[in-house]
C-alpha positions as a Markdown table, in Angstrom:
| # | Residue | x | y | z |
|---|---|---|---|---|
| 1 | Unk | 1.4 | -34.5 | 66.4 |
| 2 | Unk | 4.7 | -31.8 | 67.9 |
| 3 | Unk | 6.6 | -32.6 | 64.5 |
| 4 | Unk | 3.2 | -31.4 | 62.7 |
| 5 | Unk | 3.4 | -28.2 | 64.4 |
| 6 | Unk | 7.1 | -27.8 | 64.2 |
| 7 | Unk | 6.6 | -28.5 | 59.9 |
| 8 | Unk | 4.0 | -25.4 | 60.1 |
| 9 | Unk | 6.6 | -23.3 | 62.2 |
| 10 | Unk | 9.1 | -24.0 | 59.7 |
| 11 | Unk | 6.8 | -23.4 | 56.8 |
| 12 | Unk | 5.3 | -20.3 | 58.3 |
| 13 | Unk | 8.6 | -18.8 | 59.1 |
| 14 | Unk | 10.0 | -19.7 | 55.6 |
| 15 | Unk | 6.8 | -17.8 | 54.0 |
| 16 | Unk | 7.5 | -14.7 | 56.4 |
| 17 | Unk | 11.2 | -14.7 | 55.0 |
| 18 | Unk | 10.3 | -14.9 | 51.6 |
| 19 | Unk | 7.4 | -12.1 | 51.9 |
| 20 | Unk | 10.2 | -10.5 | 53.5 |
| 21 | Unk | 12.4 | -10.7 | 50.9 |
| 22 | Unk | 10.0 | -9.8 | 48.4 |
| 23 | Unk | 9.0 | -6.6 | 50.0 |
| 24 | Unk | 12.7 | -5.7 | 50.8 |
| 25 | Unk | 13.1 | -6.2 | 46.6 |
| 26 | Unk | 9.7 | -4.1 | 46.0 |
| 27 | Unk | 11.7 | -1.2 | 48.3 |
| 28 | Unk | 14.9 | -1.4 | 46.4 |
| 29 | Unk | 13.2 | -1.6 | 42.8 |
| 30 | Unk | 11.1 | 1.4 | 43.6 |
| 31 | Unk | 14.1 | 4.1 | 45.1 |
| 32 | Unk | 14.8 | 6.4 | 42.7 |
| 33 | Unk | 18.8 | 5.7 | 43.4 |
| 34 | Unk | 20.9 | 3.4 | 42.3 |
| 35 | Unk | 21.7 | 0.8 | 45.2 |
| 36 | Unk | 24.7 | -0.9 | 45.5 |
| 37 | Unk | 24.6 | -5.2 | 44.1 |
| 38 | Unk | 25.2 | -6.3 | 47.7 |
| 39 | Unk | 21.5 | -4.7 | 48.7 |
| 40 | Unk | 20.0 | -6.7 | 45.8 |
| 41 | Unk | 22.2 | -9.8 | 47.1 |
| 42 | Unk | 21.2 | -9.7 | 50.7 |
| 43 | Unk | 17.2 | -9.9 | 49.6 |
| 44 | Unk | 18.0 | -12.7 | 47.0 |
| 45 | Unk | 19.5 | -14.6 | 49.7 |
| 46 | Unk | 16.7 | -13.8 | 52.1 |
| 47 | Unk | 14.0 | -15.2 | 49.4 |
| 48 | Unk | 16.4 | -18.4 | 48.6 |
| 49 | Unk | 16.5 | -19.2 | 52.8 |
| 50 | Unk | 12.8 | -18.7 | 52.5 |
| 51 | Unk | 12.7 | -21.2 | 50.0 |
| 52 | Unk | 14.9 | -23.4 | 51.5 |
| 53 | Unk | 13.2 | -23.4 | 55.1 |
| 54 | Unk | 10.0 | -23.9 | 52.4 |
| 55 | Unk | 11.5 | -27.0 | 51.3 |
| 56 | Unk | 12.6 | -28.4 | 54.4 |
| 57 | Unk | 9.4 | -28.2 | 56.1 |
| 58 | Unk | 7.4 | -30.0 | 52.6 |
| 59 | Unk | 10.6 | -33.1 | 53.0 |
| 60 | Unk | 9.9 | -33.6 | 57.1 |
| 61 | Unk | 6.0 | -33.5 | 55.8 |
| 62 | Unk | 6.6 | -36.0 | 53.3 |
| 63 | Unk | 9.1 | -38.3 | 55.5 |
| 64 | Unk | 5.8 | -38.4 | 58.1 |
| 65 | Unk | 3.2 | -39.6 | 55.6 |
| 66 | Unk | 5.8 | -42.1 | 54.4 |
| 67 | Unk | 6.2 | -43.3 | 57.8 |
| 68 | Unk | 2.7 | -43.5 | 58.6 |
| 69 | Unk | 2.5 | -45.6 | 55.5 |
| 70 | Unk | 4.8 | -48.0 | 56.5 |
| 71 | Unk | 3.1 | -48.5 | 59.8 |
| 72 | Unk | 0.0 | -49.8 | 58.3 |
C-alpha cells in the first residue's frame, strides 16, 4: 500500500514539473525581448526531469503488477 502512495506522489511531482516547465517555456516565448539560450535549456531540463519522474513512476507501477501476477 505504501508503494502505491509513493508511485502516486512521484507521478504527481513529475506532472507538476512538466506543468511548471511548460509554463516557463510559455513565459519565455511570450516575452518581447530575446532571452539567452541557457534559460531555454533550464526550462527544457525541467520538462525532461518531469518526464523522467513520470517514467520512474510507471516503471514502479508495472513492477508491482508483475510481482502481483507472479505471486498468484
